[in-house]
MDAnalysis code that builds the backbone (N, CA, C; Angstrom):
import MDAnalysis as mda
import numpy as np

u = mda.Universe.empty(225, n_residues=75, atom_resindex=np.repeat(np.arange(75), 3), trajectory=True)
u.add_TopologyAttr("name", ["N", "CA", "C"] * 75)
u.add_TopologyAttr("resid", np.arange(1, 76))
u.add_TopologyAttr("resname", ["MET", "SER", "VAL", "GLY", "GLY", "LEU", "ARG", "VAL", "VAL", "ILE", "GLU", "ASN", "SER", "LEU", "ASP", "PRO", "GLY", "THR", "GLU", "LEU", "THR", "VAL", "TRP", "LEU", "ASP", "GLY", "ARG", "SER", "PRO", "ARG", "PRO", "GLY", "ARG", "ILE", "MET", "TRP", "VAL", "GLN", "ASP", "GLU", "PRO", "ASP", "GLY", "SER", "ILE", "VAL", "GLY", "VAL", "CYS", "PHE", "LEU", "ASP", "ALA", "PRO", "GLU", "GLY", "ALA", "GLU", "ILE", "PRO", "GLY", "ARG", "LEU", "ASP", "ASP", "GLY", "ALA", "SER", "ARG", "SER", "SER", "ARG", "SER", "SER", "SER"])
u.atoms.positions = np.array([
    [0.847, -1.158, 0.081],
    [-0.213, -0.107, -0.055],
    [0.785, 1.381, -0.057],
    [0.183, 2.371, -0.098],
    [0.816, 3.863, -0.797],
    [-0.107, 4.449, -0.592],
    [0.672, 5.609, -0.803],
    [-0.133, 7.632, -0.596],
    [-1.361, 7.030, -1.750],
    [-0.595, 6.347, -2.770],
    [-1.688, 6.654, -4.269],
    [-2.523, 5.444, -4.741],
    [-2.102, 4.123, -4.077],
    [-3.083, 2.957, -3.584],
    [-2.449, 1.763, -3.454],
    [-2.705, 0.430, -3.871],
    [-2.305, -0.715, -3.468],
    [-2.086, -1.580, -4.443],
    [-1.512, -2.780, -3.868],
    [-1.417, -3.895, -4.961],
    [-2.020, -4.967, -4.378],
    [-3.063, -5.816, -4.717],
    [-3.522, -6.877, -3.568],
    [-3.956, -7.810, -4.806],
    [-3.923, -9.558, -3.893],
    [-4.576, -10.490, -4.284],
    [-5.730, -10.657, -4.582],
    [-6.754, -10.981, -5.407],
    [-7.921, -11.419, -5.305],
    [-8.301, -12.682, -5.780],
    [-9.488, -12.916, -5.378],
    [-9.832, -14.584, -5.993],
    [-10.901, -14.183, -7.073],
    [-11.418, -13.416, -7.720],
    [-11.786, -13.034, -8.579],
    [-11.425, -12.049, -9.503],
    [-11.166, -11.971, -10.745],
    [-11.005, -10.896, -11.636],
    [-11.697, -9.886, -11.691],
    [-11.279, -8.338, -11.689],
    [-12.135, -7.571, -11.994],
    [-11.380, -6.441, -13.243],
    [-11.728, -5.901, -14.029],
    [-11.756, -5.333, -15.351],
    [-10.918, -4.119, -14.724],
    [-9.753, -3.685, -15.528],
    [-9.367, -2.093, -15.298],
    [-10.254, -1.384, -15.564],
    [-10.248, -0.077, -14.517],
    [-11.555, 0.701, -15.055],
    [-12.398, 0.918, -14.176],
    [-12.715, -0.524, -13.244],
    [-13.717, -0.757, -12.637],
    [-13.687, 0.050, -11.121],
    [-14.492, 1.052, -10.597],
    [-14.285, 1.609, -9.892],
    [-14.941, 1.092, -8.356],
    [-14.094, 1.123, -7.458],
    [-14.641, 0.494, -6.224],
    [-14.279, 1.090, -4.679],
    [-14.721, 0.592, -3.310],
    [-14.252, 1.053, -2.460],
    [-13.513, 0.284, -1.684],
    [-12.380, 1.026, -0.942],
    [-11.375, -0.261, -0.531],
    [-11.803, 0.179, 1.123],
    [-11.986, -0.888, 1.777],
    [-12.022, -0.801, 3.304],
    [-10.618, -1.617, 4.140],
    [-10.103, -1.063, 4.856],
    [-9.347, -1.448, 5.569],
    [-9.169, -1.427, 7.217],
    [-9.034, -2.415, 7.755],
    [-9.413, -2.125, 9.532],
    [-8.587, -0.875, 10.112],
    [-9.237, -0.056, 10.427],
    [-9.246, 0.657, 11.365],
    [-9.185, 2.069, 10.392],
    [-9.172, 1.925, 8.743],
    [-9.070, 3.474, 8.163],
    [-10.599, 3.703, 7.742],
    [-10.972, 4.865, 7.533],
    [-11.888, 5.246, 6.416],
    [-11.975, 4.906, 5.331],
    [-13.059, 4.168, 4.689],
    [-13.142, 3.657, 3.323],
    [-12.772, 4.987, 2.078],
    [-11.869, 3.989, 0.961],
    [-11.246, 4.797, 0.010],
    [-11.481, 4.792, -0.934],
    [-12.360, 5.477, -1.912],
    [-12.216, 5.699, -3.274],
    [-11.377, 4.684, -4.069],
    [-11.812, 3.762, -4.660],
    [-10.777, 3.634, -5.599],
    [-10.571, 3.021, -7.196],
    [-10.073, 2.619, -8.189],
    [-10.053, 2.040, -9.642],
    [-9.175, 1.221, -9.809],
    [-9.676, 0.051, -10.354],
    [-8.504, -0.916, -10.605],
    [-8.003, 0.014, -12.102],
    [-6.551, -0.670, -11.910],
    [-5.908, 0.247, -12.750],
    [-5.054, -0.554, -13.636],
    [-5.088, -1.753, -13.292],
    [-4.198, -3.224, -13.986],
    [-4.359, -4.408, -13.342],
    [-4.149, -5.336, -14.008],
    [-4.521, -6.872, -13.665],
    [-3.986, -7.789, -14.378],
    [-3.386, -8.505, -13.144],
    [-2.446, -9.293, -13.393],
    [-2.835, -10.959, -13.280],
    [-3.436, -11.992, -14.043],
    [-4.329, -13.174, -14.141],
    [-2.913, -13.967, -13.627],
    [-3.392, -14.689, -12.703],
    [-2.218, -15.798, -12.114],
    [-3.642, -17.324, -11.995],
    [-2.596, -18.413, -11.384],
    [-3.676, -19.530, -11.742],
    [-4.461, -19.700, -10.691],
    [-4.354, -18.882, -9.626],
    [-5.370, -18.759, -8.222],
    [-5.955, -17.697, -8.056],
    [-5.945, -16.686, -8.892],
    [-6.503, -15.575, -8.740],
    [-6.082, -14.357, -9.478],
    [-5.978, -13.284, -8.865],
    [-5.558, -12.182, -10.095],
    [-4.889, -10.975, -9.026],
    [-3.770, -10.410, -9.551],
    [-3.097, -9.537, -8.612],
    [-3.835, -8.149, -9.317],
    [-3.916, -6.828, -8.677],
    [-4.800, -5.636, -8.770],
    [-4.045, -4.737, -8.452],
    [-3.684, -3.600, -9.570],
    [-3.293, -2.563, -8.944],
    [-4.282, -1.561, -8.799],
    [-4.881, -1.053, -7.616],
    [-6.022, -0.017, -7.228],
    [-5.344, 1.329, -7.224],
    [-5.372, 2.335, -7.951],
    [-5.360, 3.833, -7.371],
    [-6.708, 4.635, -6.499],
    [-6.046, 5.249, -5.827],
    [-7.149, 5.713, -4.831],
    [-7.597, 6.923, -5.618],
    [-8.893, 7.482, -5.758],
    [-9.046, 8.041, -6.568],
    [-9.216, 9.624, -5.205],
    [-8.833, 9.654, -4.465],
    [-8.983, 10.596, -3.531],
    [-7.362, 10.957, -2.756],
    [-6.382, 10.409, -3.612],
    [-4.762, 10.224, -3.497],
    [-4.307, 11.835, -4.325],
    [-3.521, 12.544, -3.686],
    [-2.669, 13.701, -3.912],
    [-2.154, 13.694, -5.100],
    [-2.515, 14.425, -6.023],
    [-1.782, 14.803, -7.475],
    [-0.538, 14.098, -7.437],
    [0.014, 13.245, -8.138],
    [1.293, 13.108, -8.520],
    [1.708, 11.641, -7.527],
    [0.384, 10.931, -6.586],
    [0.813, 9.944, -5.784],
    [1.425, 8.868, -6.922],
    [2.206, 8.065, -6.152],
    [2.469, 7.166, -7.046],
    [1.738, 5.550, -6.613],
    [1.351, 5.090, -8.171],
    [0.431, 4.203, -7.780],
    [1.668, 2.749, -8.021],
    [0.856, 1.554, -6.883],
    [1.243, 0.151, -7.003],
    [2.068, -0.482, -8.199],
    [3.076, -0.818, -8.733],
    [2.980, -1.072, -9.995],
    [3.106, -2.732, -9.979],
    [3.140, -3.438, -10.910],
    [2.998, -4.529, -11.351],
    [4.274, -5.436, -10.707],
    [4.019, -6.992, -10.262],
    [5.230, -7.455, -9.836],
    [6.529, -7.689, -10.665],
    [6.492, -7.508, -12.453],
    [7.241, -7.767, -13.286],
    [6.795, -6.986, -14.525],
    [7.272, -7.025, -15.839],
    [6.923, -6.250, -16.560],
    [5.746, -6.851, -17.299],
    [5.162, -7.518, -17.297],
    [3.979, -8.014, -17.751],
    [4.128, -8.948, -18.596],
    [5.208, -9.094, -19.522],
    [5.704, -10.085, -20.589],
    [5.260, -11.495, -20.281],
    [6.097, -11.808, -19.134],
    [5.760, -12.951, -18.859],
    [4.596, -13.908, -18.661],
    [3.524, -12.845, -18.004],
    [2.381, -13.322, -17.503],
    [1.312, -12.700, -18.631],
    [0.243, -13.442, -18.517],
    [-0.969, -12.844, -18.832],
    [-1.501, -11.599, -18.213],
    [-1.473, -10.600, -18.823],
    [-1.670, -9.193, -17.980],
    [-2.879, -8.740, -18.593],
    [-3.887, -7.740, -17.899],
    [-4.360, -6.513, -18.693],
    [-4.516, -5.143, -18.450],
    [-4.273, -4.161, -18.979],
    [-3.886, -3.191, -18.415],
    [-5.302, -1.999, -18.716],
    [-5.221, -0.933, -17.987],
    [-5.845, 0.026, -18.722],
    [-5.874, 0.585, -19.733],
    [-6.545, 1.408, -20.357],
    [-6.036, 2.199, -21.526],
    [-6.550, 3.296, -21.600],
])
């Protein structure tokens, strides 16, 4: 997790551009948007940017360059 978003493993796949609310223990809910999806055999790794993040905040990147795994990114 960072100021700009988080990278998380989920069981279901979500499409880039999907908007959602992120709930973390002990914190206020944050509006977010799926920026990229990396499909894995047991689910997906997704990058979520917080829509209320400060301008220029870094969004967590992929674990690799995306070339060796099936991946979808937002256009």
